[in-house]
N, CA, C and O atoms as a GROMACS GRO file, in nm:
protein
  276
    1UNK      N    1  14.399  16.125   5.482
    1UNK     CA    2  14.427  16.069   5.352
    1UNK      C    3  14.419  16.182   5.249
    1UNK      O    4  14.324  16.259   5.246
    2UNK      N    5  14.520  16.190   5.164
    2UNK     CA    6  14.522  16.292   5.060
    2UNK      C    7  14.435  16.249   4.943
    2UNK      O    8  14.392  16.134   4.934
    3UNK      N    9  14.409  16.342   4.854
    3UNK     CA   10  14.329  16.310   4.736
    3UNK      C   11  14.398  16.202   4.653
    3UNK      O   12  14.332  16.112   4.600
    4UNK      N   13  14.530  16.210   4.642
    4UNK     CA   14  14.607  16.111   4.568
    4UNK      C   15  14.593  15.974   4.632
    4UNK      O   16  14.577  15.874   4.561
    5UNK      N   17  14.598  15.967   4.765
    5UNK     CA   18  14.581  15.839   4.836
    5UNK      C   19  14.443  15.782   4.809
    5UNK      O   20  14.428  15.661   4.788
    6UNK      N   21  14.342  15.868   4.809
    6UNK     CA   22  14.205  15.824   4.785
    6UNK      C   23  14.188  15.768   4.645
    6UNK      O   24  14.118  15.669   4.626
    7UNK      N   25  14.253  15.830   4.547
    7UNK     CA   26  14.247  15.783   4.410
    7UNK      C   27  14.315  15.648   4.396
    7UNK      O   28  14.265  15.559   4.327
    8UNK      N   29  14.430  15.632   4.461
    8UNK     CA   30  14.501  15.505   4.458
    8UNK      C   31  14.417  15.396   4.524
    8UNK      O   32  14.409  15.284   4.474
    9UNK      N   33  14.356  15.429   4.636
    9UNK     CA   34  14.270  15.336   4.707
    9UNK      C   35  14.156  15.288   4.617
    9UNK      O   36  14.128  15.169   4.609
   10UNK      N   37  14.090  15.382   4.550
   10UNK     CA   38  13.980  15.347   4.459
   10UNK      C   39  14.030  15.261   4.343
   10UNK      O   40  13.962  15.167   4.301
   11UNK      N   41  14.148  15.292   4.292
   11UNK     CA   42  14.206  15.215   4.182
   11UNK      C   43  14.233  15.071   4.225
   11UNK      O   44  14.203  14.977   4.151
   12UNK      N   45  14.290  15.053   4.344
   12UNK     CA   46  14.320  14.919   4.394
   12UNK      C   47  14.190  14.840   4.411
   12UNK      O   48  14.183  14.723   4.371
   13UNK      N   49  14.089  14.902   4.470
   13UNK     CA   50  13.960  14.833   4.489
   13UNK      C   51  13.897  14.795   4.356
   13UNK      O   52  13.843  14.685   4.342
   14UNK      N   53  13.903  14.885   4.259
   14UNK     CA   54  13.847  14.856   4.126
   14UNK      C   55  13.924  14.744   4.058
   14UNK      O   56  13.866  14.660   3.989
   15UNK      N   57  14.055  14.743   4.077
   15UNK     CA   58  14.138  14.639   4.015
   15UNK      C   59  14.108  14.503   4.076
   15UNK      O   60  14.100  14.403   4.004
   16UNK      N   61  14.090  14.497   4.207
   16UNK     CA   62  14.054  14.371   4.273
   16UNK      C   63  13.922  14.320   4.216
   16UNK      O   64  13.912  14.204   4.177
   17UNK      N   65  13.824  14.406   4.212
   17UNK     CA   66  13.693  14.366   4.160
   17UNK      C   67  13.702  14.324   4.014
   17UNK      O   68  13.644  14.223   3.974
   18UNK      N   69  13.775  14.400   3.932
   18UNK     CA   70  13.789  14.368   3.791
   18UNK      C   71  13.855  14.233   3.767
   18UNK      O   72  13.809  14.154   3.684
   19UNK      N   73  13.962  14.206   3.842
   19UNK     CA   74  14.030  14.076   3.828
   19UNK      C   75  13.939  13.963   3.873
   19UNK      O   76  13.933  13.857   3.810
   20UNK      N   77  13.868  13.986   3.983
   20UNK     CA   78  13.776  13.883   4.034
   20UNK      C   79  13.668  13.851   3.931
   20UNK      O   80  13.640  13.735   3.904
   21UNK      N   81  13.609  13.954   3.875
   21UNK     CA   82  13.502  13.934   3.776
   21UNK      C   83  13.557  13.872   3.647
   21UNK      O   84  13.489  13.790   3.585
   22UNK      N   85  13.677  13.910   3.607
   22UNK     CA   86  13.738  13.852   3.487
   22UNK      C   87  13.760  13.702   3.503
   22UNK      O   88  13.756  13.627   3.405
   23UNK      N   89  13.784  13.659   3.626
   23UNK     CA   90  13.800  13.517   3.653
   23UNK      C   91  13.666  13.445   3.670
   23UNK      O   92  13.660  13.323   3.679
   24UNK      N   93  13.559  13.523   3.673
   24UNK     CA   94  13.426  13.465   3.690
   24UNK      C   95  13.397  13.421   3.832
   24UNK      O   96  13.314  13.333   3.856
   25UNK      N   97  13.466  13.483   3.927
   25UNK     CA   98  13.452  13.445   4.068
   25UNK      C   99  13.354  13.537   4.140
   25UNK      O  100  13.346  13.656   4.112
   26UNK      N  101  13.280  13.479   4.232
   26UNK     CA  102  13.197  13.557   4.323
   26UNK      C  103  13.285  13.607   4.436
   26UNK      O  104  13.401  13.567   4.450
   27UNK      N  105  13.229  13.696   4.517
   27UNK     CA  106  13.302  13.739   4.638
   27UNK      C  107  13.333  13.619   4.726
   27UNK      O  108  13.441  13.611   4.785
   28UNK      N  109  13.238  13.527   4.735
   28UNK     CA  110  13.256  13.408   4.818
   28UNK      C  111  13.373  13.323   4.766
   28UNK      O  112  13.451  13.270   4.845
   29UNK      N  113  13.384  13.310   4.634
   29UNK     CA  114  13.495  13.233   4.575
   29UNK      C  115  13.629  13.294   4.613
   29UNK      O  116  13.720  13.224   4.658
   30UNK      N  117  13.641  13.425   4.595
   30UNK     CA  118  13.767  13.492   4.628
   30UNK      C  119  13.795  13.487   4.778
   30UNK      O  120  13.909  13.465   4.819
   31UNK      N  121  13.694  13.508   4.858
   31UNK     CA  122  13.712  13.505   5.004
   31UNK      C  123  13.768  13.370   5.048
   31UNK      O  124  13.858  13.365   5.132
   32UNK      N  125  13.717  13.263   4.991
   32UNK     CA  126  13.766  13.129   5.027
   32UNK      C  127  13.911  13.110   4.983
   32UNK      O  128  13.989  13.046   5.053
   33UNK      N  129  13.946  13.165   4.868
   33UNK     CA  130  14.081  13.147   4.816
   33UNK      C  131  14.186  13.231   4.888
   33UNK      O  132  14.304  13.196   4.889
   34UNK      N  133  14.144  13.342   4.948
   34UNK     CA  134  14.243  13.427   5.017
   34UNK      C  135  14.225  13.423   5.169
   34UNK      O  136  14.287  13.500   5.241
   35UNK      N  137  14.139  13.332   5.216
   35UNK     CA  138  14.120  13.310   5.360
   35UNK      C  139  14.074  13.434   5.436
   35UNK      O  140  14.117  13.458   5.548
   36UNK      N  141  13.986  13.511   5.371
   36UNK     CA  142  13.922  13.624   5.437
   36UNK      C  143  13.774  13.595   5.446
   36UNK      O  144  13.721  13.517   5.366
   37UNK      N  145  13.706  13.656   5.540
   37UNK     CA  146  13.562  13.636   5.547
   37UNK      C  147  13.495  13.710   5.431
   37UNK      O  148  13.548  13.808   5.379
   38UNK      N  149  13.380  13.661   5.393
   38UNK     CA  150  13.304  13.725   5.285
   38UNK      C  151  13.273  13.870   5.320
   38UNK      O  152  13.284  13.958   5.234
   39UNK      N  153  13.235  13.895   5.444
   39UNK     CA  154  13.201  14.033   5.482
   39UNK      C  155  13.323  14.124   5.477
   39UNK      O  156  13.312  14.240   5.437
   40UNK      N  157  13.438  14.075   5.518
   40UNK     CA  158  13.561  14.155   5.514
   40UNK      C  159  13.595  14.190   5.369
   40UNK      O  160  13.623  14.306   5.338
   41UNK      N  161  13.592  14.091   5.282
   41UNK     CA  162  13.624  14.116   5.142
   41UNK      C  163  13.523  14.211   5.078
   41UNK      O  164  13.561  14.298   4.999
   42UNK      N  165  13.398  14.196   5.110
   42UNK     CA  166  13.294  14.285   5.058
   42UNK      C  167  13.320  14.429   5.102
   42UNK      O  168  13.311  14.522   5.022
   43UNK      N  169  13.351  14.446   5.231
   43UNK     CA  170  13.378  14.582   5.282
   43UNK      C  171  13.504  14.641   5.220
   43UNK      O  172  13.511  14.761   5.197
   44UNK      N  173  13.604  14.557   5.191
   44UNK     CA  174  13.725  14.605   5.124
   44UNK      C  175  13.689  14.654   4.984
   44UNK      O  176  13.728  14.765   4.946
   45UNK      N  177  13.616  14.573   4.908
   45UNK     CA  178  13.581  14.610   4.770
   45UNK      C  179  13.495  14.736   4.764
   45UNK      O  180  13.508  14.815   4.671
   46UNK      N  181  13.407  14.754   4.860
   46UNK     CA  182  13.316  14.869   4.857
   46UNK      C  183  13.373  14.993   4.923
   46UNK      O  184  13.312  15.100   4.917
   47UNK      N  185  13.490  14.982   4.984
   47UNK     CA  186  13.553  15.098   5.045
   47UNK      C  187  13.511  15.124   5.188
   47UNK      O  188  13.542  15.229   5.244
   48UNK      N  189  13.443  15.030   5.249
   48UNK     CA  190  13.400  15.046   5.388
   48UNK      C  191  13.504  14.993   5.487
   48UNK      O  192  13.484  15.000   5.608
   49UNK      N  193  13.614  14.940   5.434
   49UNK     CA  194  13.721  14.891   5.519
   49UNK      C  195  13.853  14.918   5.448
   49UNK      O  196  13.864  14.901   5.326
   50UNK      N  197  13.950  14.961   5.524
   50UNK     CA  198  14.084  14.983   5.468
   50UNK      C  199  14.150  14.849   5.442
   50UNK      O  200  14.123  14.750   5.511
   51UNK      N  201  14.236  14.846   5.342
   51UNK     CA  202  14.306  14.723   5.306
   51UNK      C  203  14.443  14.723   5.374
   51UNK      O  204  14.522  14.815   5.355
   52UNK      N  205  14.468  14.619   5.452
   52UNK     CA  206  14.601  14.606   5.512
   52UNK      C  207  14.694  14.540   5.411
   52UNK      O  208  14.647  14.477   5.316
   53UNK      N  209  14.822  14.555   5.430
   53UNK     CA  210  14.919  14.496   5.339
   53UNK      C  211  14.905  14.343   5.339
   53UNK      O  212  14.916  14.280   5.234
   54UNK      N  213  14.881  14.284   5.454
   54UNK     CA  214  14.862  14.139   5.462
   54UNK      C  215  14.742  14.094   5.380
   54UNK      O  216  14.748  13.994   5.309
   55UNK      N  217  14.633  14.169   5.390
   55UNK     CA  218  14.513  14.135   5.313
   55UNK      C  219  14.537  14.154   5.165
   55UNK      O  220  14.497  14.070   5.084
   56UNK      N  221  14.602  14.263   5.127
   56UNK     CA  222  14.630  14.289   4.986
   56UNK      C  223  14.718  14.179   4.928
   56UNK      O  224  14.696  14.135   4.815
   57UNK      N  225  14.816  14.136   5.003
   57UNK     CA  226  14.905  14.028   4.957
   57UNK      C  227  14.826  13.900   4.935
   57UNK      O  228  14.843  13.833   4.833
   58UNK      N  229  14.739  13.865   5.030
   58UNK     CA  230  14.658  13.742   5.017
   58UNK      C  231  14.562  13.751   4.899
   58UNK      O  232  14.545  13.654   4.826
   59UNK      N  233  14.501  13.866   4.880
   59UNK     CA  234  14.407  13.885   4.769
   59UNK      C  235  14.481  13.876   4.636
   59UNK      O  236  14.435  13.807   4.544
   60UNK      N  237  14.594  13.945   4.624
   60UNK     CA  238  14.672  13.941   4.500
   60UNK      C  239  14.716  13.799   4.468
   60UNK      O  240  14.706  13.755   4.353
   61UNK      N  241  14.764  13.727   4.568
   61UNK     CA  242  14.809  13.589   4.548
   61UNK      C  243  14.693  13.503   4.498
   61UNK      O  244  14.710  13.425   4.404
   62UNK      N  245  14.577  13.517   4.560
   62UNK     CA  246  14.460  13.440   4.520
   62UNK      C  247  14.418  13.471   4.377
   62UNK      O  248  14.370  13.383   4.306
   63UNK      N  249  14.434  13.596   4.335
   63UNK     CA  250  14.397  13.638   4.200
   63UNK      C  251  14.505  13.608   4.097
   63UNK      O  252  14.485  13.628   3.978
   64UNK      N  253  14.619  13.560   4.144
   64UNK     CA  254  14.730  13.530   4.053
   64UNK      C  255  14.797  13.655   4.001
   64UNK      O  256  14.850  13.656   3.890
   65UNK      N  257  14.794  13.760   4.081
   65UNK     CA  258  14.852  13.888   4.042
   65UNK      C  259  14.957  13.931   4.143
   65UNK      O  260  14.959  13.885   4.257
   66UNK      N  261  15.046  14.020   4.099
   66UNK     CA  262  15.143  14.077   4.192
   66UNK      C  263  15.079  14.201   4.255
   66UNK      O  264  14.981  14.254   4.203
   67UNK      N  265  15.133  14.246   4.365
   67UNK     CA  266  15.076  14.364   4.433
   67UNK      C  267  15.083  14.488   4.344
   67UNK      O  268  14.991  14.570   4.346
   68UNK      N  269  15.189  14.501   4.267
   68UNK     CA  270  15.200  14.621   4.182
   68UNK      C  271  15.115  14.612   4.056
   68UNK      O  272  15.099  14.710   3.984
   69UNK      N  273  15.061  14.494   4.031
   69UNK     CA  274  14.975  14.476   3.914
   69UNK      C  275  14.839  14.533   3.945
   69UNK      O  276  14.749  14.528   3.860
   0.00000   0.00000   0.00000
C-alpha cells in the first residue's frame, strides 16, 4: 500500500465514523443497518480490517451516503 492509499484509507474510515456519530448511532446501530457484525465494523473503523467494496457499499447505503461522498 502506498502512502497515498494509506491516507485515502484513513480518510474513508474517519468519514464513516464521522457520519455515524453525526447520526447519533452507535457501532451496534450501524452494524445492524448494514448487516455486518459489530466486531467487523469496529475493526473496519479502527483500521484493523481492510474494507471490501461490498462492505463499503453496505455501510454507505446504511449511512445514506454515496461511496464517493
